[in-house]
C-alpha positions as CSV (number, residue, x, y, z in Angstrom):
1,X,-147.1,-71.0,-37.0
2,X,-143.4,-70.4,-36.9
3,X,-141.0,-71.1,-39.7
4,X,-141.7,-71.6,-43.3
5,X,-143.8,-74.3,-44.9
6,X,-140.6,-76.0,-46.3
7,X,-139.0,-76.0,-42.8
8,X,-142.1,-77.6,-41.3
9,X,-142.1,-80.4,-43.8
10,X,-138.4,-80.9,-43.4
11,X,-138.6,-81.0,-39.6
12,X,-141.5,-83.5,-39.7
13,X,-139.7,-85.8,-42.1
14,X,-136.3,-85.9,-40.5
15,X,-137.2,-88.6,-38.0
16,X,-138.4,-90.8,-40.8
17,X,-135.2,-90.0,-42.8
18,X,-132.9,-90.9,-39.9
19,X,-134.8,-94.1,-39.0
20,X,-134.7,-95.2,-42.7
21,X,-131.0,-94.4,-42.9
22,X,-130.4,-96.7,-39.9
23,X,-132.5,-99.5,-41.3
24,X,-129.4,-100.9,-43.1
25,X,-127.3,-101.0,-40.0
26,X,-125.5,-99.0,-37.3
27,X,-124.0,-95.7,-38.2
28,X,-122.4,-92.8,-36.4
29,X,-123.7,-89.2,-36.6
30,X,-121.4,-87.9,-39.3
31,X,-122.0,-91.0,-41.5
32,X,-125.8,-90.5,-41.1
33,X,-125.4,-86.9,-42.3
34,X,-123.3,-88.0,-45.2
35,X,-125.7,-90.7,-46.2
36,X,-128.6,-88.3,-46.2
37,X,-126.7,-85.8,-48.3
38,X,-125.7,-88.5,-50.8
39,X,-129.0,-90.2,-51.2
40,X,-131.5,-87.3,-50.7
41,X,-129.6,-84.0,-51.1
42,X,-130.8,-83.2,-47.5
43,X,-128.2,-81.0,-45.9
44,X,-128.3,-81.5,-42.2
45,X,-125.9,-80.0,-39.7
46,X,-124.5,-81.6,-36.5
47,X,-126.5,-79.1,-34.5
48,X,-129.7,-80.5,-36.1
49,X,-129.0,-84.2,-36.1
50,X,-127.6,-84.8,-32.7
51,X,-130.6,-83.5,-30.8
52,X,-132.8,-85.7,-32.9
53,X,-130.6,-88.7,-32.3
54,X,-130.7,-88.0,-28.6
55,X,-134.5,-87.7,-28.6
56,X,-134.9,-90.9,-30.7
57,X,-132.6,-92.7,-28.3
58,X,-134.5,-91.4,-25.2
59,X,-137.7,-92.5,-26.9
60,X,-136.3,-96.1,-27.2
61,X,-136.3,-96.1,-31.0
62,X,-132.5,-96.1,-31.2
63,X,-129.7,-97.7,-29.2
64,X,-126.4,-95.8,-28.9
65,X,-123.0,-97.2,-28.1
66,X,-119.5,-95.9,-28.2
67,X,-117.0,-97.7,-30.4
68,X,-113.2,-97.0,-30.1
69,X,-112.0,-96.4,-33.6
70,X,-108.5,-95.2,-34.5
71,X,-107.8,-91.8,-32.9
72,X,-111.2,-91.1,-31.3
73,X,-114.3,-93.1,-30.3
74,X,-117.5,-92.7,-32.2
75,X,-121.1,-93.1,-31.0
76,X,-123.0,-95.5,-33.2
77,X,-126.7,-95.6,-33.5
78,X,-128.9,-98.5,-34.4
79,X,-132.6,-99.2,-34.6
80,X,-134.2,-101.0,-31.7
81,X,-137.1,-103.3,-32.2
82,X,-139.4,-100.4,-31.3
83,X,-137.5,-98.3,-33.8
84,X,-138.0,-100.9,-36.5
85,X,-141.7,-101.0,-35.8
86,X,-141.9,-97.2,-35.7
87,X,-140.1,-97.0,-39.1
88,X,-142.6,-99.5,-40.6
89,X,-145.5,-97.4,-39.3
90,X,-144.0,-94.1,-40.5
91,X,-143.2,-95.5,-43.9
92,X,-146.8,-96.7,-44.3
93,X,-148.2,-93.4,-43.0
94,X,-145.9,-91.4,-45.3
95,X,-146.8,-93.4,-48.4
96,X,-150.5,-93.2,-47.6
97,X,-150.4,-89.4,-46.9
98,X,-148.2,-88.6,-49.9
99,X,-150.5,-90.7,-52.2
100,X,-153.5,-88.6,-51.0
101,X,-151.7,-85.4,-51.7
102,X,-150.5,-86.6,-55.1
103,X,-154.2,-87.4,-56.0
104,X,-155.2,-83.9,-54.9
105,X,-152.4,-82.3,-56.9
106,X,-153.3,-84.3,-59.9
107,X,-156.9,-83.1,-59.6
108,X,-155.6,-79.5,-59.3
109,X,-153.4,-80.0,-62.4
110,X,-156.4,-81.4,-64.3
111,X,-158.6,-78.4,-63.3
112,X,-155.9,-76.0,-64.4
113,X,-155.5,-77.6,-67.8
114,X,-159.3,-77.6,-68.4
115,X,-159.6,-73.9,-67.4
116,X,-156.7,-72.8,-69.6
């Protein structure tokens, strides 16, 4: 496996984080980055987010459209119906998986306390 464990978790969760960010409405790339930093402390670069946005758009989960604003146009991304469905599925999967891991970690903590 390449990369660290932390990087693998992060990479796997970024799709969910981006889709969840767009659940409240359309945003452009930089505003998605800023939202994620503000609400999650996830620091994501443009070099990371734009390829993901492109893939999610090609996969039909996002719709992208250019909007002329002030000095330069911005590309806004919004969830499609398929994106809304995928987000709901991913949220349920995340909660289910993380609950299982939390139970496992609680058992490990209990074992450690008993053996101390």
